[in-house]
N, CA, C and O atoms as a MOPAC input file, in Angstrom:
PM7 MOZYME 1SCF
protein

 N    -17.92800 1   -54.75700 1  -126.07600 1
 C    -19.24500 1   -54.18300 1  -125.90800 1
 C    -20.20500 1   -55.19700 1  -125.28400 1
 O    -20.95700 1   -54.86000 1  -124.36900 1
 N    -20.18000 1   -56.42700 1  -125.77300 1
 C    -21.05100 1   -57.46200 1  -125.22700 1
 C    -20.71300 1   -57.71100 1  -123.76200 1
 O    -21.60400 1   -57.91600 1  -122.93800 1
 N    -19.42600 1   -57.69100 1  -123.44300 1
 C    -18.99000 1   -57.92600 1  -122.07200 1
 C    -19.51100 1   -56.82300 1  -121.14000 1
 O    -19.93400 1   -57.11100 1  -120.02100 1
 N    -19.48200 1   -55.57200 1  -121.59200 1
 C    -20.00100 1   -54.46800 1  -120.79400 1
 C    -21.50400 1   -54.60600 1  -120.57100 1
 O    -21.99500 1   -54.34400 1  -119.47300 1
 N    -22.23500 1   -55.01400 1  -121.60500 1
 C    -23.67700 1   -55.21000 1  -121.46000 1
 C    -23.97900 1   -56.33700 1  -120.48200 1
 O    -24.90500 1   -56.23100 1  -119.67800 1
 N    -23.20300 1   -57.41400 1  -120.54600 1
 C    -23.39500 1   -58.53100 1  -119.61600 1
 C    -23.10900 1   -58.09000 1  -118.19300 1
 O    -23.83100 1   -58.46000 1  -117.26600 1
 N    -22.05200 1   -57.29700 1  -118.01500 1
 C    -21.73300 1   -56.80300 1  -116.67300 1
 C    -22.84200 1   -55.89600 1  -116.16900 1
 O    -23.19500 1   -55.94800 1  -114.99100 1
 N    -23.39600 1   -55.06600 1  -117.04500 1
 C    -24.49400 1   -54.18200 1  -116.65500 1
 C    -25.72000 1   -54.96500 1  -116.23600 1
 O    -26.37000 1   -54.62400 1  -115.24800 1
 N    -26.04200 1   -56.01100 1  -116.98000 1
 C    -27.19700 1   -56.84900 1  -116.64300 1
 C    -26.96700 1   -57.56900 1  -115.31500 1
 O    -27.88000 1   -57.68500 1  -114.49700 1
 N    -25.74100 1   -58.05000 1  -115.10600 1
 C    -25.42000 1   -58.73700 1  -113.84900 1
 C    -25.52100 1   -57.76700 1  -112.67500 1
 O    -26.04400 1   -58.11900 1  -111.61700 1
 N    -25.01900 1   -56.54700 1  -112.86100 1
 C    -25.09800 1   -55.54400 1  -111.79600 1
 C    -26.54300 1   -55.17700 1  -111.49000 1
 O    -26.90300 1   -54.98300 1  -110.32800 1
 N    -27.36000 1   -55.08200 1  -112.50700 1
 C    -28.76400 1   -54.74900 1  -112.28300 1
 C    -29.48600 1   -55.88800 1  -111.56500 1
 O    -30.32600 1   -55.64200 1  -110.69800 1
 N    -29.16600 1   -57.12300 1  -111.91800 1
 C    -29.75700 1   -58.28100 1  -111.24200 1
 C    -29.32100 1   -58.30900 1  -109.76900 1
 O    -30.12000 1   -58.60700 1  -108.88100 1
 N    -28.06200 1   -58.00100 1  -109.53100 1
 C    -27.53500 1   -57.92100 1  -108.16500 1
 C    -28.30100 1   -56.86400 1  -107.37300 1
 O    -28.76000 1   -57.12800 1  -106.26100 1
 N    -28.43600 1   -55.67300 1  -107.94400 1
 C    -29.14700 1   -54.58500 1  -107.26800 1
 C    -30.59600 1   -54.97300 1  -107.00000 1
 O    -31.11700 1   -54.69800 1  -105.91900 1
 N    -31.25100 1   -55.60400 1  -107.96300 1
 C    -32.64400 1   -56.03500 1  -107.77600 1
 C    -32.76600 1   -57.06200 1  -106.65400 1
 O    -33.70100 1   -56.99700 1  -105.85600 1
 N    -31.83200 1   -58.00500 1  -106.58500 1
 C    -31.85600 1   -59.03100 1  -105.54100 1
 C    -31.72200 1   -58.38100 1  -104.16500 1
 O    -32.45700 1   -58.71500 1  -103.23600 1
 N    -30.79100 1   -57.46300 1  -104.04900 1
 C    -30.57700 1   -56.80400 1  -102.75600 1
 C    -31.78200 1   -55.94800 1  -102.38600 1
 O    -32.22600 1   -55.97000 1  -101.23900 1
 N    -32.31900 1   -55.19000 1  -103.35100 1
 C    -33.51300 1   -54.36700 1  -103.07900 1
 C    -34.68500 1   -55.22800 1  -102.61900 1
 O    -35.37900 1   -54.88500 1  -101.66200 1
 N    -34.89800 1   -56.34200 1  -103.30400 1
 C    -36.01100 1   -57.22500 1  -102.96400 1
 C    -35.85800 1   -57.78000 1  -101.55300 1
 O    -36.82700 1   -57.83400 1  -100.79600 1
 N    -34.66600 1   -58.18500 1  -101.20600 1
 C    -34.44500 1   -58.72800 1   -99.87100 1
 C    -34.61400 1   -57.66400 1   -98.79700 1
 O    -35.05300 1   -57.97000 1   -97.68900 1
 N    -34.27500 1   -56.43000 1   -99.10700 1
 C    -34.42900 1   -55.34200 1   -98.13600 1
 C    -35.89300 1   -54.96700 1   -97.94200 1
 O    -36.24400 1   -54.35800 1   -96.93200 1
 N    -36.74500 1   -55.31900 1   -98.88700 1
 C    -38.15800 1   -54.95700 1   -98.80400 1
 C    -38.99300 1   -55.97300 1   -98.02800 1
 O    -40.18100 1   -55.74400 1   -97.80500 1
 N    -38.40700 1   -57.06900 1   -97.62100 1
 C    -39.21000 1   -58.07700 1   -96.93000 1
 C    -39.60500 1   -57.60500 1   -95.53100 1
 O    -38.96200 1   -56.73800 1   -94.94000 1
 N    -40.65200 1   -58.18600 1   -95.03700 1
 C    -41.23100 1   -57.79200 1   -93.75000 1
 C    -40.23500 1   -57.96500 1   -92.60800 1
 O    -40.15500 1   -57.11800 1   -91.71900 1
 N    -39.49000 1   -59.04000 1   -92.62900 1
 C    -38.53100 1   -59.32700 1   -91.55400 1
 C    -37.46700 1   -58.22500 1   -91.47200 1
 O    -37.16500 1   -57.74600 1   -90.38000 1
 N    -36.90100 1   -57.82200 1   -92.60400 1
 C    -35.87000 1   -56.77500 1   -92.60800 1
 C    -36.43900 1   -55.46200 1   -92.09700 1
 O    -35.79800 1   -54.77500 1   -91.30100 1
 N    -37.62500 1   -55.11300 1   -92.54300 1
 C    -38.26200 1   -53.87300 1   -92.09700 1
 C    -38.54800 1   -53.89400 1   -90.59500 1
 O    -38.30500 1   -52.91200 1   -89.89400 1
 N    -39.06100 1   -55.01300 1   -90.11700 1
 C    -39.38900 1   -55.13100 1   -88.70200 1
 C    -38.12800 1   -54.99400 1   -87.84800 1
 O    -38.12200 1   -54.28000 1   -86.84500 1
 N    -37.07000 1   -55.68000 1   -88.25400 1
 C    -35.81600 1   -55.60300 1   -87.48700 1
 C    -35.24900 1   -54.19700 1   -87.51100 1
 O    -34.78900 1   -53.69500 1   -86.48600 1
 N    -35.27900 1   -53.55600 1   -88.67300 1
 C    -34.78800 1   -52.18400 1   -88.77700 1
 C    -35.58600 1   -51.24000 1   -87.89800 1
 O    -35.01600 1   -50.40400 1   -87.19600 1
 N    -36.90200 1   -51.37000 1   -87.93500 1
 C    -37.77200 1   -50.50400 1   -87.12500 1
 C    -37.53900 1   -50.72500 1   -85.63300 1
 O    -37.55000 1   -49.76700 1   -84.86000 1
 N    -37.32900 1   -51.97600 1   -85.22000 1
 C    -37.08300 1   -52.25500 1   -83.80200 1
 C    -35.80900 1   -51.56600 1   -83.31300 1
 O    -35.78400 1   -50.97100 1   -82.23600 1
 N    -34.77200 1   -51.65800 1   -84.11000 1
 C    -33.50400 1   -51.02700 1   -83.73300 1
 C    -33.66500 1   -49.50900 1   -83.68900 1
 O    -33.21100 1   -48.86100 1   -82.74500 1
 N    -34.30700 1   -48.94800 1   -84.70000 1
 C    -34.50200 1   -47.50100 1   -84.73100 1
 C    -35.41700 1   -47.02500 1   -83.60300 1
 O    -35.23700 1   -45.92100 1   -83.08900 1
 N    -36.38500 1   -47.83700 1   -83.21500 1
 C    -37.26500 1   -47.47300 1   -82.08500 1
 C    -36.44200 1   -47.36300 1   -80.80000 1
 O    -36.62000 1   -46.42100 1   -80.02900 1
 N    -35.55200 1   -48.31000 1   -80.56900 1
 C    -34.69900 1   -48.25700 1   -79.37800 1
 C    -33.80100 1   -47.02700 1   -79.40900 1
 O    -33.61200 1   -46.36600 1   -78.38900 1
 N    -33.25100 1   -46.72300 1   -80.57200 1
 C    -32.40700 1   -45.53400 1   -80.70300 1
 C    -33.23400 1   -44.27500 1   -80.44900 1
 O    -32.78700 1   -43.36700 1   -79.74800 1
 N    -34.43100 1   -44.22200 1   -81.01700 1
 C    -35.30400 1   -43.05200 1   -80.82400 1
 C    -35.63600 1   -42.85500 1   -79.35500 1
 O    -35.61400 1   -41.72900 1   -78.85900 1
 N    -35.93900 1   -43.92900 1   -78.66100 1
 C    -36.24900 1   -43.82100 1   -77.23200 1
 C    -35.04700 1   -43.29900 1   -76.45000 1
 O    -35.20200 1   -42.49700 1   -75.53000 1
 N    -33.85500 1   -43.75200 1   -76.81500 1
 C    -32.64100 1   -43.24000 1   -76.17200 1
 C    -32.45100 1   -41.75500 1   -76.46900 1
 O    -32.11200 1   -40.97800 1   -75.57500 1
 N    -32.66500 1   -41.36700 1   -77.70700 1
 C    -32.46000 1   -39.97700 1   -78.11400 1
 C    -33.41600 1   -39.04000 1   -77.38400 1
 O    -33.00400 1   -37.98000 1   -76.91300 1
 N    -34.68100 1   -39.41700 1   -77.28500 1
 C    -35.65400 1   -38.53600 1   -76.63100 1
 C    -35.67600 1   -38.72400 1   -75.11800 1
 O    -36.39000 1   -38.00800 1   -74.41600 1
 N    -34.90900 1   -39.67100 1   -74.61300 1
 C    -34.76100 1   -39.84200 1   -73.17000 1
 C    -35.94800 1   -40.48000 1   -72.48300 1
 O    -36.27600 1   -40.13600 1   -71.34800 1
 N    -36.59100 1   -41.40700 1   -73.16700 1
 C    -37.76900 1   -42.06100 1   -72.59300 1
 C    -37.40200 1   -43.47200 1   -72.15200 1
 O    -36.83000 1   -44.24900 1   -72.91700 1
 N    -37.74100 1   -43.78900 1   -70.90500 1
 C    -37.55100 1   -45.14200 1   -70.39500 1
 C    -38.92500 1   -45.79300 1   -70.30600 1
 O    -39.66800 1   -45.57600 1   -69.34900 1
 N    -39.24700 1   -46.58300 1   -71.30100 1
 C    -40.58000 1   -47.18300 1   -71.37800 1
 C    -40.88000 1   -48.12800 1   -70.23200 1
 O    -42.04100 1   -48.31300 1   -69.86700 1
 N    -39.85000 1   -48.72700 1   -69.66300 1
 C    -40.07000 1   -49.67500 1   -68.56700 1
 C    -40.71200 1   -49.01300 1   -67.34600 1
 O    -41.40100 1   -49.66800 1   -66.56300 1
 N    -40.47700 1   -47.70800 1   -67.19400 1
 C    -41.01200 1   -47.01200 1   -66.03000 1
 C    -42.37600 1   -46.36400 1   -66.31300 1
 O    -42.91200 1   -45.64400 1   -65.47100 1
 N    -42.92700 1   -46.62300 1   -67.49200 1
 C    -44.19500 1   -46.00600 1   -67.87500 1
 C    -45.34300 1   -47.00000 1   -67.76500 1
 O    -45.15100 1   -48.21400 1   -67.83300 1
 N    -46.52900 1   -46.45700 1   -67.59400 1
 C    -47.72800 1   -47.28600 1   -67.61100 1
 C    -48.10500 1   -47.64200 1   -69.03800 1
 O    -47.57100 1   -47.08600 1   -69.99800 1
 N    -49.03000 1   -48.57300 1   -69.16000 1
 C    -49.45300 1   -49.05600 1   -70.47200 1
 C    -49.97600 1   -47.92400 1   -71.35600 1
 O    -49.62200 1   -47.84200 1   -72.53200 1
 N    -50.80000 1   -47.06800 1   -70.80600 1
 C    -51.38200 1   -45.96700 1   -71.57900 1
 C    -50.28800 1   -45.02200 1   -72.09200 1
 O    -50.32400 1   -44.59700 1   -73.24700 1
 N    -49.32400 1   -44.69800 1   -71.23700 1
 C    -48.23000 1   -43.80500 1   -71.64700 1
 C    -47.34100 1   -44.45500 1   -72.70600 1
 O    -46.90500 1   -43.79400 1   -73.64900 1
 N    -47.07300 1   -45.75700 1   -72.54600 1
 C    -46.26700 1   -46.46500 1   -73.54600 1
 C    -46.95900 1   -46.43900 1   -74.90200 1
 O    -46.31200 1   -46.23500 1   -75.92900 1
 N    -48.26100 1   -46.64300 1   -74.90700 1
 C    -49.03000 1   -46.60900 1   -76.15600 1
 C    -48.97400 1   -45.21800 1   -76.78600 1
 O    -48.79600 1   -45.08600 1   -77.99600 1
 N    -49.12700 1   -44.19100 1   -75.96500 1
 C    -49.07600 1   -42.81400 1   -76.47800 1
 C    -47.70600 1   -42.50200 1   -77.08700 1
 O    -47.62400 1   -41.89000 1   -78.15200 1
 N    -46.63400 1   -42.92100 1   -76.41400 1
 C    -45.28300 1   -42.69400 1   -76.93700 1
 C    -45.09600 1   -43.43900 1   -78.25100 1
 O    -44.53100 1   -42.89600 1   -79.20100 1
 N    -45.56500 1   -44.67500 1   -78.30800 1
 C    -45.45600 1   -45.45300 1   -79.54000 1
 C    -46.16500 1   -44.76500 1   -80.69300 1
 O    -45.64000 1   -44.71200 1   -81.80500 1
 N    -47.34700 1   -44.24200 1   -80.43800 1
 C    -48.10600 1   -43.57100 1   -81.49000 1
 C    -47.38600 1   -42.32400 1   -81.99200 1
 O    -47.39000 1   -42.03500 1   -83.18900 1
 N    -46.77000 1   -41.59100 1   -81.07500 1
 C    -46.03800 1   -40.38200 1   -81.45700 1
 C    -44.80600 1   -40.72800 1   -82.29500 1
 O    -44.47900 1   -40.01300 1   -83.24200 1
 N    -44.13100 1   -41.81100 1   -81.95200 1
 C    -42.88100 1   -42.16900 1   -82.61900 1
 C    -43.05900 1   -43.02100 1   -83.87700 1
 O    -42.12700 1   -43.14400 1   -84.67200 1
 N    -44.23100 1   -43.60600 1   -84.06500 1
 C    -44.41800 1   -44.52400 1   -85.19700 1
 C    -44.05900 1   -43.91500 1   -86.55200 1
 O    -43.29100 1   -44.51200 1   -87.30600 1
 N    -44.59400 1   -42.75700 1   -86.87000 1
 C    -44.34700 1   -42.17300 1   -88.18600 1
 C    -42.87000 1   -41.84300 1   -88.40800 1
 O    -42.31500 1   -42.23800 1   -89.43300 1
 N    -42.21500 1   -41.13600 1   -87.48900 1
 C    -40.79200 1   -40.85400 1   -87.72000 1
 C    -39.94800 1   -42.12900 1   -87.82500 1
 O    -38.99600 1   -42.18400 1   -88.60400 1
 N    -40.29600 1   -43.13600 1   -87.05100 1
 C    -39.54200 1   -44.38900 1   -87.10400 1
 C    -39.76900 1   -45.08800 1   -88.43900 1
 O    -38.82300 1   -45.60700 1   -89.03000 1
 N    -41.00200 1   -45.10900 1   -88.92100 1
 C    -41.28100 1   -45.72400 1   -90.22900 1
 C    -40.53000 1   -45.00800 1   -91.34100 1
 O    -39.94500 1   -45.65400 1   -92.21100 1
 N    -40.54000 1   -43.68100 1   -91.32100 1
 C    -39.82500 1   -42.92100 1   -92.34600 1
 C    -38.31800 1   -43.15300 1   -92.25400 1
 O    -37.64700 1   -43.30800 1   -93.27500 1
 N    -37.79100 1   -43.17600 1   -91.03600 1
 C    -36.36100 1   -43.41100 1   -90.85000 1
 C    -35.97300 1   -44.82000 1   -91.29500 1
 O    -34.89200 1   -45.02400 1   -91.84900 1
 N    -36.85000 1   -45.78600 1   -91.05300 1
 C    -36.58500 1   -47.16100 1   -91.48500 1
 C    -36.49000 1   -47.22900 1   -93.00100 1
 O    -35.57800 1   -47.85300 1   -93.54300 1
 N    -37.43500 1   -46.58700 1   -93.68800 1
 C    -37.41300 1   -46.56700 1   -95.16100 1
 C    -36.11500 1   -45.95600 1   -95.67400 1
 O    -35.45700 1   -46.50700 1   -96.55700 1
 N    -35.76100 1   -44.81100 1   -95.10800 1
 C    -34.55300 1   -44.10900 1   -95.56200 1
 C    -33.29900 1   -44.92300 1   -95.24500 1
 O    -32.38700 1   -45.00600 1   -96.06800 1
 N    -33.25100 1   -45.51900 1   -94.06300 1
 C    -32.08900 1   -46.32900 1   -93.68300 1
 C    -31.93300 1   -47.53300 1   -94.60300 1
 O    -30.81800 1   -47.85600 1   -95.01400 1
 N    -33.02800 1   -48.19400 1   -94.92900 1
 C    -32.95100 1   -49.34400 1   -95.83500 1
 C    -32.52400 1   -48.91500 1   -97.23000 1
 O    -31.73400 1   -49.60700 1   -97.87300 1
 N    -33.03900 1   -47.77600 1   -97.71000 1
 C    -32.62000 1   -47.27100 1   -99.03100 1
 C    -31.11900 1   -47.00000 1   -99.05900 1
 O    -30.42500 1   -47.39700 1   -99.99500 1
 N    -30.62400 1   -46.32100 1   -98.02400 1
 C    -29.19500 1   -46.00300 1   -97.95700 1
 C    -28.35300 1   -47.27600 1   -97.83700 1
 O    -27.31000 1   -47.40100 1   -98.47800 1
 N    -28.80800 1   -48.20300 1   -97.02200 1
 C    -28.07300 1   -49.45700 1   -96.85000 1
 C    -28.00900 1   -50.23900 1   -98.15400 1
 O    -26.95200 1   -50.75700 1   -98.51400 1
 N    -29.11700 1   -50.32800 1   -98.85700 1
 C    -29.14200 1   -51.04200 1  -100.13800 1
 C    -28.15800 1   -50.39800 1  -101.11800 1
 O    -27.38700 1   -51.10200 1  -101.77100 1
 N    -28.17900 1   -49.08000 1  -101.22300 1
 C    -27.27500 1   -48.38800 1  -102.14400 1
 C    -25.81200 1   -48.67700 1  -101.80300 1
 O    -25.00300 1   -48.93200 1  -102.69600 1
 N    -25.48000 1   -48.63800 1  -100.53200 1
 C    -24.10000 1   -48.89600 1  -100.11800 1
 C    -23.71000 1   -50.36200 1  -100.31200 1
 O    -22.58400 1   -50.66300 1  -100.71000 1
 N    -24.64000 1   -51.26600 1  -100.03100 1
 C    -24.35600 1   -52.68900 1  -100.25200 1
 C    -24.11700 1   -52.98700 1  -101.72400 1
 O    -23.19100 1   -53.72100 1  -102.07200 1
 N    -24.94600 1   -52.42200 1  -102.58000 1
 C    -24.78400 1   -52.64800 1  -104.02000 1
 C    -23.40800 1   -52.16100 1  -104.47400 1
 O    -22.70700 1   -52.87000 1  -105.19700 1
 N    -23.02100 1   -50.95900 1  -104.05500 1
 C    -21.70200 1   -50.43100 1  -104.44300 1
 C    -20.57800 1   -51.32500 1  -103.94000 1
 O    -19.64100 1   -51.62900 1  -104.67800 1
 N    -20.67200 1   -51.74400 1  -102.68000 1
 C    -19.61300 1   -52.57100 1  -102.10000 1
 C    -19.51600 1   -53.92800 1  -102.77500 1
 O    -18.42100 1   -54.41300 1  -103.05900 1
 N    -20.66000 1   -54.53700 1  -103.02900 1
 C    -20.64600 1   -55.86900 1  -103.64600 1
 C    -20.21300 1   -55.78800 1  -105.10000 1
 O    -19.51300 1   -56.68000 1  -105.58100 1
 N    -20.61100 1   -54.74200 1  -105.81000 1
 C    -20.17900 1   -54.58500 1  -107.20100 1
 C    -18.66900 1   -54.40000 1  -107.28500 1
 O    -18.05000 1   -54.80800 1  -108.26800 1
 N    -18.07200 1   -53.79100 1  -106.27000 1
 C    -16.62700 1   -53.56800 1  -106.25900 1
 C    -15.85300 1   -54.81000 1  -105.80400 1
 O    -14.63600 1   -54.88100 1  -105.97200 1
 N    -16.55400 1   -55.77500 1  -105.23500 1
 C    -15.89700 1   -56.99100 1  -104.73000 1
 C    -15.46500 1   -57.88300 1  -105.89900 1
 O    -16.02000 1   -57.78700 1  -106.99400 1
 N    -14.47800 1   -58.74900 1  -105.66300 1
 C    -14.09100 1   -59.70700 1  -106.69900 1
 C    -15.28200 1   -60.58200 1  -107.09600 1
 O    -16.17600 1   -60.83500 1  -106.28900 1
 N    -15.28000 1   -61.03300 1  -108.33300 1
 C    -16.39900 1   -61.77600 1  -108.90100 1
 C    -16.85900 1   -62.94700 1  -108.03600 1
 O    -18.06400 1   -63.12600 1  -107.85300 1
 N    -15.95100 1   -63.74100 1  -107.50700 1
 C    -16.33000 1   -64.89100 1  -106.68300 1
 C    -17.01700 1   -64.48200 1  -105.38800 1
 O    -17.96600 1   -65.13100 1  -104.94800 1
 N    -16.53800 1   -63.41700 1  -104.78800 1
 C    -17.14000 1   -62.91000 1  -103.55700 1
 C    -18.53000 1   -62.37000 1  -103.87000 1
 O    -19.48300 1   -62.61800 1  -103.13100 1
 N    -18.63500 1   -61.63600 1  -104.96400 1
 C    -19.91200 1   -61.05600 1  -105.38100 1
 C    -20.96900 1   -62.14600 1  -105.53800 1
 O    -22.09400 1   -62.00000 1  -105.05800 1
 N    -20.61300 1   -63.21900 1  -106.19700 1
 C    -21.57200 1   -64.30100 1  -106.42200 1
 C    -21.98200 1   -64.96100 1  -105.11800 1
 O    -23.15500 1   -65.28100 1  -104.93000 1
 N    -21.03800 1   -65.16800 1  -104.21900 1
 C    -21.36800 1   -65.85700 1  -102.96600 1
 C    -22.22700 1   -64.98500 1  -102.04800 1
 O    -23.01800 1   -65.50600 1  -101.26100 1
 N    -22.07900 1   -63.68200 1  -102.14200 1
 C    -22.86700 1   -62.78700 1  -101.29400 1
 C    -24.28300 1   -62.63200 1  -101.83000 1
 O    -25.25200 1   -62.84500 1  -101.10200 1
 N    -24.40200 1   -62.26900 1  -103.07700 1
 C    -25.70900 1   -61.87300 1  -103.60700 1
 C    -26.55400 1   -63.02600 1  -104.10700 1
 O    -27.78100 1   -62.98000 1  -104.01700 1
 N    -25.92600 1   -64.03900 1  -104.62300 1
 C    -26.69300 1   -65.10900 1  -105.24700 1
 C    -26.49700 1   -66.43600 1  -104.53900 1
 O    -26.60400 1   -67.50100 1  -105.14500 1
 N    -26.20600 1   -66.35700 1  -103.23500 1
 C    -25.85800 1   -67.56300 1  -102.49600 1
 C    -26.94600 1   -68.62400 1  -102.56800 1
 O    -26.68400 1   -69.75100 1  -102.98700 1
 N    -28.13700 1   -68.28400 1  -102.17300 1
 C    -29.24600 1   -69.22900 1  -102.26000 1
 C    -30.53400 1   -68.46600 1  -102.04000 1
 O    -30.53500 1   -67.34700 1  -101.52700 1
 N    -31.59000 1   -69.06700 1  -102.42200 1
 C    -32.89400 1   -68.46200 1  -102.19400 1
 C    -33.25000 1   -68.71100 1  -100.74000 1
 O    -33.13700 1   -69.83400 1  -100.24700 1
 N    -33.67500 1   -67.67000 1  -100.06300 1
 C    -34.06000 1   -67.82200 1   -98.66200 1
 C    -35.53100 1   -67.51600 1   -98.51600 1
 O    -36.17500 1   -67.03200 1   -99.44700 1
 N    -36.05200 1   -67.79800 1   -97.35000 1
 C    -37.46200 1   -67.53800 1   -97.10800 1
 C    -37.78500 1   -66.05700 1   -97.23500 1
 O    -38.90800 1   -65.67900 1   -97.56900 1
 N    -36.77000 1   -65.21000 1   -96.95900 1
 C    -37.01200 1   -63.77100 1   -97.04500 1
 C    -37.23000 1   -63.31300 1   -98.48000 1
 O    -37.76100 1   -62.22400 1   -98.69900 1
 N    -36.83500 1   -64.11300 1   -99.45700 1
 C    -37.07800 1   -63.74900 1  -100.84600 1
 C    -38.56200 1   -63.79800 1  -101.19200 1
 O    -38.97500 1   -63.25800 1  -102.21900 1
 N    -39.35500 1   -64.42800 1  -100.36300 1
 C    -40.77300 1   -64.60700 1  -100.66700 1
 C    -41.69400 1   -63.87000 1   -99.71400 1
 O    -42.91500 1   -63.96200 1   -99.84600 1
 N    -41.14100 1   -63.14400 1   -98.75900 1
 C    -41.97500 1   -62.42700 1   -97.79100 1
 C    -42.38500 1   -61.08700 1   -98.33000 1
 O    -43.09200 1   -60.33900 1   -97.65400 1

């Protein structure tokens, strides 16, 4: 019973670490940049051929859907990462999730 409780606490700490790292500004910015490029491809817009005013208008139209998609993508990624890391052998789990404190832990 004690061993199960310890494993549960370790899994929760792992999930919290991954969630916290996914919430940092750098991760969100990178995710949004990638999704913005995908969105532009999907809607068939080539921003390089547009004027400044048109680029701004397109950005304003796409901002909300991209922000929402970024949130959802990060949530899904965190859930999948937690499952994968929890299923990994103990040594691998420790090296992935608790490797070291990075600057992203404080952003």
